[in-house]
N, C-alpha and C positions, 0 to 999 in steps of 0.2 A: 067243508074241505079241510083236509089235514094240513097242519103246518109242518115245516121241515123238522122242527124240534120234536114234534110228535112222532114223525116217521123214524127219526134217528133213535128215539127211545124205544119204539116198537122193534126196530131192527136189533138193537142191543139185547133184547130179550129172547131173540131167536137162537136156536142151537147153531153151533159153529158151521155145520154142514149146510144149513139153509142160508146162513149169511154168505158163505162162499158161492152158492148158487146165485144169490142176489147180486153179488159183485160181478160175477161172470156175465149175468144178464145186462147189467148196467154198462159194462165195458163194450159188449157187443152192440148195444143200442147206440152208444156214442160213436163207435166206428161206422155203423150203418149210416148215421147222419152225415158223417164226413165224406163218405164214398162219392156222392154225386159231385161234390166240389173237386175231388181228385180226378174224377173222370172228365169233368169239364176242363180242368187245367191240362190234362194230357191231350185232349182234343185240340185245344188252343195252340199247343206247342208242336203238334204233329207235323205241320208244314215246315216249321223251322228245322226240325230234326231230319226231315226228308231232303231239304234243300241246302242246308248250311253244313258243309263238311267239317267246319271247325268244331261243331258241337259233337261230332261223332268220331273225331280223329283217333281217340284212344281205343275205339272198338276194333281197330286193326290188330290190337294186341290180345284180343280175347282168346285166341287159340295158342298163345305163347305160354311156355312154362314159366312159372314164377319162382324165383329163388330169392329168399330173404338174405340180405347181407347182415353180417354180425360183426 
């Protein structure tokens, strides 16, 4: 089995385009691992957001125009 230092050395030898592809792959794989926990958290909070109006009070402003003060 390769050690982290071996992998890092091998990566540094790759052309830039292949290293970028590798970075994109790694980021996607990390996000994919986090997704189930985010879905579970959303499911756990669903009832709260459906029943507790204090959590959604600002959604009444969703259709309002926004003007930044300067």
